[in-house]
C-alpha positions as CSV (number, residue, x, y, z in Angstrom):
1,M,0.0,0.0,0.0
2,A,1.4,3.4,-1.0
3,P,2.2,5.9,1.7
4,T,-0.1,8.9,2.0
5,P,1.3,12.4,1.2
6,H,1.5,13.2,5.0
7,Q,3.3,9.9,5.6
8,S,5.7,10.7,2.8
9,K,6.4,14.3,4.0
10,T,7.0,12.9,7.5
11,A,9.4,10.3,6.3
12,K,11.3,12.8,4.2
13,A,11.6,15.3,7.1
14,K,12.9,12.4,9.4
15,L,15.4,11.5,6.6
16,I,16.8,15.1,6.4
17,A,16.9,15.5,10.2
18,G,18.7,12.2,10.6
19,G,15.9,10.1,11.9
20,K,14.8,12.6,14.5
21,Q,11.9,14.9,14.6
22,P,12.7,17.8,12.2
23,K,13.8,21.2,13.5
24,A,11.9,24.3,12.8
25,R,14.4,25.4,10.2
26,I,14.0,22.1,8.3
27,A,10.2,22.3,8.6
28,R,10.3,25.9,6.9
29,Y,12.5,24.5,4.3
30,L,10.3,21.6,3.5
31,K,7.3,23.9,3.3
32,T,9.0,26.0,0.6
33,T,9.6,22.8,-1.5
34,E,5.9,21.9,-1.6
35,P,3.8,22.8,-4.6
36,Q,2.6,26.3,-4.6
37,L,-0.5,27.9,-6.3
38,V,1.8,30.5,-7.9
39,E,5.3,29.2,-8.6
40,G,8.2,31.5,-9.0
41,A,11.3,31.4,-11.3
42,K,12.7,28.0,-12.0
43,N,16.4,27.5,-10.9
44,A,18.7,25.9,-13.5
45,L,21.8,23.7,-12.6
46,L,24.7,23.9,-14.9
47,L,27.0,20.8,-14.8
48,K,30.0,19.5,-16.6
49,G,30.1,15.9,-17.9
50,I,32.8,13.3,-17.8
51,K,35.0,15.4,-20.2
52,C,34.3,19.0,-20.7
53,S,36.3,21.3,-23.0
54,E,37.3,24.9,-22.4
55,N,34.7,26.0,-25.1
56,M,31.9,24.1,-23.4
57,S,32.9,25.6,-20.1
58,T,32.5,29.0,-21.6
59,V,28.9,28.0,-22.8
60,L,28.0,27.1,-19.3
61,K,29.4,30.4,-17.9
62,D,27.5,32.5,-20.7
63,M,24.3,30.5,-19.7
64,R,24.9,31.5,-16.1
65,S,25.1,35.2,-16.9
66,V,22.0,35.0,-19.0
67,Q,19.9,33.3,-16.4
68,S,21.4,34.8,-13.3
69,P,20.3,35.0,-10.5
70,H,18.3,31.8,-11.1
71,S,21.2,29.5,-12.0
72,K,24.0,27.7,-10.4
73,L,27.3,26.4,-11.9
74,L,29.0,23.5,-10.5
75,S,32.8,23.6,-11.3
76,K,33.8,19.8,-10.9
77,N,33.3,17.1,-13.5
78,N,30.5,14.6,-13.0
79,M,30.5,10.9,-14.1
80,I,27.1,11.2,-15.5
81,V,25.8,9.7,-18.8
82,P,22.3,11.5,-19.0
83,F,20.4,9.1,-21.2
84,D,21.1,6.0,-19.0
85,D,19.1,5.2,-15.8
86,E,22.1,5.7,-13.5
87,G,22.7,9.1,-15.1
88,Q,19.2,10.2,-14.6
89,Q,19.2,9.1,-11.1
90,S,22.3,11.2,-10.5
91,L,20.6,14.2,-12.2
92,E,17.5,13.8,-10.1
93,F,19.8,13.7,-6.9
94,L,21.7,16.8,-7.9
95,T,18.7,18.8,-8.9
96,T,16.9,17.9,-5.7
97,K,19.9,18.8,-3.6
98,N,20.4,22.1,-5.2
99,D,16.6,23.0,-5.5
100,A,16.6,23.1,-9.3
101,A,14.0,22.2,-11.7
102,L,16.1,22.8,-14.9
103,F,19.5,21.5,-15.8
104,A,22.2,21.7,-18.5
105,L,25.1,19.2,-18.9
106,A,27.9,20.0,-21.1
107,S,30.5,17.6,-22.4
108,H,32.9,16.9,-25.2
109,N,34.3,13.7,-26.8
110,K,35.3,12.2,-30.1
111,K,31.8,10.7,-30.8
112,R,29.8,13.8,-29.7
113,P,31.8,16.9,-29.7
114,N,30.5,20.1,-28.2
115,N,27.5,18.3,-26.7
116,L,24.9,20.0,-24.6
117,V,22.0,18.3,-22.8
118,L,19.1,20.6,-21.8
119,G,16.4,19.1,-19.5
120,R,13.8,19.7,-16.8
121,T,12.3,17.7,-13.9
122,F,8.8,17.2,-12.6
123,D,8.1,16.0,-9.2
124,R,11.8,15.5,-8.6
125,R,12.0,13.2,-11.7
126,V,13.4,13.8,-15.1
127,L,10.7,15.0,-17.4
128,D,12.3,16.0,-20.7
129,M,15.8,15.9,-22.1
130,V,17.2,17.2,-25.4
131,E,20.8,16.7,-26.5
132,I,22.0,19.3,-29.0
133,G,25.4,19.5,-30.8
134,I,26.9,23.0,-31.0
135,L,28.2,23.7,-34.5
136,Q,29.4,27.3,-34.1
137,Y,29.6,29.4,-31.0
138,R,30.4,33.1,-30.2
139,S,30.7,34.0,-26.4
140,V,29.7,37.2,-24.7
141,G,33.5,38.0,-24.5
142,D,33.5,38.2,-28.3
143,F,31.3,41.3,-28.2
144,P,33.5,43.8,-26.1
145,G,32.3,47.2,-25.2
146,L,28.6,46.5,-24.9
147,P,26.7,46.9,-21.5
148,K,25.9,43.7,-19.8
149,K,22.4,42.2,-19.2
150,R,20.7,43.6,-16.0
151,L,20.4,41.2,-13.2
152,G,17.0,39.6,-13.2
153,S,15.8,41.1,-16.5
154,K,13.6,39.2,-18.7
155,P,14.4,38.5,-22.4
156,L,12.2,38.8,-25.3
157,L,12.1,35.5,-27.0
158,Q,11.2,35.2,-30.7
159,F,10.9,31.9,-32.7
160,V,11.3,32.2,-36.5
161,G,10.4,29.8,-38.9
162,D,7.4,27.4,-39.7
163,L,9.2,24.4,-38.5
164,W,8.6,25.5,-34.9
165,Q,4.9,24.6,-35.4
166,S,5.2,21.7,-37.8
167,D,8.1,19.7,-36.4
168,V,7.1,17.8,-33.0
169,N,10.5,17.7,-31.6
170,L,11.1,21.5,-32.3
171,K,7.6,22.2,-30.7
172,R,8.8,20.5,-27.5
173,L,12.2,22.1,-27.7
174,Q,10.6,25.6,-28.0
175,N,8.6,24.9,-24.8
176,L,11.9,23.8,-23.1
177,L,13.7,27.0,-24.2
178,V,10.9,29.2,-23.0
179,D,11.0,27.4,-19.6
180,F,14.7,27.9,-19.5
181,Y,15.0,31.7,-20.2
182,R,11.6,33.1,-19.0
183,G,12.8,34.1,-15.6
184,D,10.2,35.2,-13.0
185,P,6.6,35.1,-14.0
186,V,5.0,38.6,-14.1
187,D,1.7,40.0,-15.0
188,S,3.0,43.2,-16.8
189,L,6.3,44.6,-17.8
190,I,7.9,48.1,-17.8
191,V,9.0,49.0,-21.3
192,S,12.3,50.5,-19.9
193,G,13.2,47.2,-18.3
194,L,13.6,45.4,-21.5
195,D,17.4,45.3,-22.4
196,H,17.9,42.1,-24.6
197,V,16.2,40.0,-27.3
198,M,16.9,36.3,-28.1
199,V,16.0,35.0,-31.5
200,F,15.7,31.3,-32.5
201,T,15.7,30.6,-36.2
202,A,15.0,27.0,-37.5
203,A,16.2,26.4,-40.9
204,E,16.4,23.2,-42.9
205,A,20.1,22.0,-43.2
206,S,21.5,20.7,-46.5
207,F,25.1,19.4,-47.2
208,G,26.2,18.5,-50.7
209,G,22.8,19.1,-52.1
210,Q,21.3,16.5,-49.7
211,Q,18.8,17.6,-47.2
212,E,19.3,16.4,-43.6
213,N,16.6,15.2,-41.1
214,M,17.4,17.4,-38.3
215,P,17.2,21.3,-39.0
216,I,19.8,23.7,-37.8
217,I,18.8,26.3,-35.2
218,H,20.4,29.7,-35.1
219,Q,20.4,31.5,-31.7
220,R,21.2,35.1,-31.7
221,T,21.2,37.5,-28.8
222,Y,20.8,41.3,-29.1
223,Y,21.3,44.2,-26.7
224,M,18.2,46.4,-27.0
225,K,18.3,50.1,-26.4
226,L,15.1,52.2,-26.4
227,K,15.3,55.5,-28.1
228,K,12.8,58.2,-29.1
229,D,11.0,57.3,-32.1
230,P,12.2,59.5,-35.1
231,K,8.8,59.4,-36.7
232,G,7.3,61.1,-33.7
233,G,5.4,58.0,-32.2
234,K,4.7,57.7,-28.5
235,A,6.2,54.3,-28.0
236,P,10.1,54.2,-28.0
237,A,11.9,52.6,-31.0
238,P,14.2,49.6,-30.2
239,Y,17.7,49.6,-31.6
240,L,19.3,46.1,-31.7
241,T,23.1,45.4,-31.3
242,P,24.6,41.9,-31.5
243,S,25.8,41.0,-27.9
244,G,26.0,37.4,-27.7
245,P,25.9,34.5,-26.8
246,D,25.4,33.3,-30.3
247,M,25.3,29.6,-31.4
248,D,24.2,27.3,-34.2
249,F,23.1,23.8,-33.2
250,K,21.1,20.9,-34.2
251,I,19.4,18.2,-32.2
252,R,21.1,14.7,-31.8
253,R,18.9,12.9,-29.4
254,T,15.6,13.5,-27.4
255,K,13.7,11.9,-24.5
256,F,10.4,13.6,-24.0
257,A,7.8,12.8,-21.4
258,S,4.9,10.2,-22.2
259,P,1.5,11.7,-22.9
260,D,0.1,10.6,-19.5
261,L,3.1,12.2,-17.6
262,W,3.0,15.3,-19.8
263,K,-0.7,15.7,-19.1
264,L,-0.1,15.4,-15.4
265,A,2.8,17.9,-15.5
266,M,0.5,20.4,-17.3
267,K,-2.4,20.1,-14.8
268,Q,-3.3,23.3,-13.1
269,P,-5.2,23.6,-9.7
270,T,-8.7,24.5,-9.8
271,T,-8.1,27.5,-7.7
272,N,-6.1,29.1,-10.5
273,K,-8.8,28.7,-13.0
274,A,-10.9,31.8,-13.5
275,K,-14.7,31.1,-13.1
276,K,-16.7,31.8,-16.2
277,K,-19.0,34.7,-15.7
278,K,-22.5,33.9,-17.1
279,N,-24.4,36.3,-19.2
280,Q,-21.5,38.5,-19.7
281,T,-19.5,39.1,-22.9
282,T,-16.9,41.4,-24.3
283,N,-17.3,43.1,-27.8
284,L,-14.7,44.1,-30.3
285,F,-14.1,47.4,-28.5
286,G,-13.4,45.9,-25.2
287,E,-16.7,46.9,-23.7
288,T,-18.4,44.5,-21.3
289,I,-21.9,43.6,-22.2
290,G,-24.2,41.9,-19.7
291,R,-27.5,40.2,-20.1
292,L,-30.3,40.4,-17.5
293,H,-33.1,37.8,-17.2
294,L,-36.3,39.1,-15.5
295,E,-39.9,37.8,-15.2
296,K,-42.7,39.1,-17.4
297,Q,-43.9,42.5,-16.0
298,N,-47.5,43.6,-16.1
299,I,-47.3,47.4,-16.7
300,D,-51.0,47.8,-17.4
301,N,-52.0,47.9,-13.8
302,R,-49.1,50.0,-12.6
303,S,-49.7,53.6,-11.7
304,G,-46.9,56.0,-11.5
305,K,-46.7,59.5,-10.0
306,K,-48.7,62.1,-11.8
307,S,-48.7,65.8,-11.9
308,K,-51.6,68.0,-10.6
309,A,-52.7,68.9,-14.2
310,L,-52.8,65.2,-15.1
311,R,-55.0,64.4,-12.0
312,M,-57.4,67.3,-12.9
313,A,-57.7,66.2,-16.5
314,E,-58.3,62.6,-15.5
315,K,-61.1,63.8,-13.0
316,L,-62.8,65.9,-15.8
317,E,-62.5,63.0,-18.2
318,K,-64.2,60.6,-15.6
319,A,-67.0,63.3,-15.0
320,E,-67.7,63.7,-18.6
321,E,-67.9,59.9,-19.1
322,G,-70.3,59.6,-16.1
323,A,-72.5,62.4,-17.5
324,A,-72.6,60.7,-21.0
325,I,-73.5,57.3,-19.4
326,E,-76.3,59.0,-17.4
327,S,-77.7,60.7,-20.5
328,E,-77.7,57.4,-22.4
329,L,-79.5,55.6,-19.6
330,G,-82.1,58.4,-19.3
331,K,-82.8,58.1,-23.1
332,E,-83.3,54.3,-22.8
333,Q,-85.5,54.8,-19.9
334,E,-87.9,57.3,-21.8
335,E,-87.9,54.8,-24.8
336,M,-89.0,52.0,-22.6
337,D,-91.7,54.1,-20.8
338,H,-93.0,55.3,-24.3
339,E,-93.3,51.7,-25.6
340,F,-95.1,50.6,-22.5
341,Q,-97.6,53.2,-22.8
342,Q,-98.3,52.4,-26.5
343,A,-98.8,48.8,-25.5
344,Y,-101.0,49.1,-22.5
345,G,-102.6,52.5,-23.0
346,F,-101.4,54.0,-19.7
347,G,-97.9,54.9,-18.3
348,R,-95.9,53.5,-15.5
349,E,-96.6,56.4,-13.3
350,D,-100.4,55.7,-13.6
351,M,-99.9,52.2,-11.9
352,V,-100.9,52.0,-8.2
């Protein structure tokens, strides 16, 4: 029988506390690791594989500078083969220990030179992994004299090419890249806080007239400076300057989550879902239109407040109607008396 969530939490707390009742500090830490209704930014763990060249170490350093302060770089090499079961267990252990949901493992060998594995976890288990091979790279240090990215600033991400929508692997890679670089989730942005743009262009690769299966992805990073619009517009005009890191890479291997696990990872709590408002719509102009449902109203018997002139007119109208009715009744009575006298030879007033 599987343990309940409370039993699992208690067992985990005792394991961290060394078999004893957890202290207040450990209890507070465990509370921060529990699922939240509104999750913050995901931390990324940057690792070196069995063998890591100087160029791949530079790649990890540039990734740390782009993702700071939500990234951590480990300097030692790790005996990890990410697509093996033991390697995945090591990645799960390190990400759990460093409280990271994203990871990047750089390595270099003869079979797979300039290799980079990007991945993420769900419920402390590896969810997705994509292995890419870097074909060309330009570091941040290759663009001297440009201001650096501000700490904690969010990049603008642009994905160019129809392959991002048609190719299944690229569609999942796009989701992973957005997860990697999005930073803190926010409801609104200040225009002056935008300082860099990352563009990912997917293009079909062809060598010697033969088209390859995996497309080449070109990543370009630009420093963005906002200036006054020369045309006189209110919104500032962005001026882009290449700032790095830039790389060209292609996908080598992938390991994506199963449909059931992906559906479970994408599940949202019911409290975060906005309740649908009945009988309320929004038109093209952003105006809210509501619909009211009322019972049938009988307005014939309703009498509102009337002015004095209307009340006098109503009295005169009623008096005239009464006088007309009395005159008609008098005429009918006279006709009946005349007919009676002709029939019997005497009138009603002669009867005793």
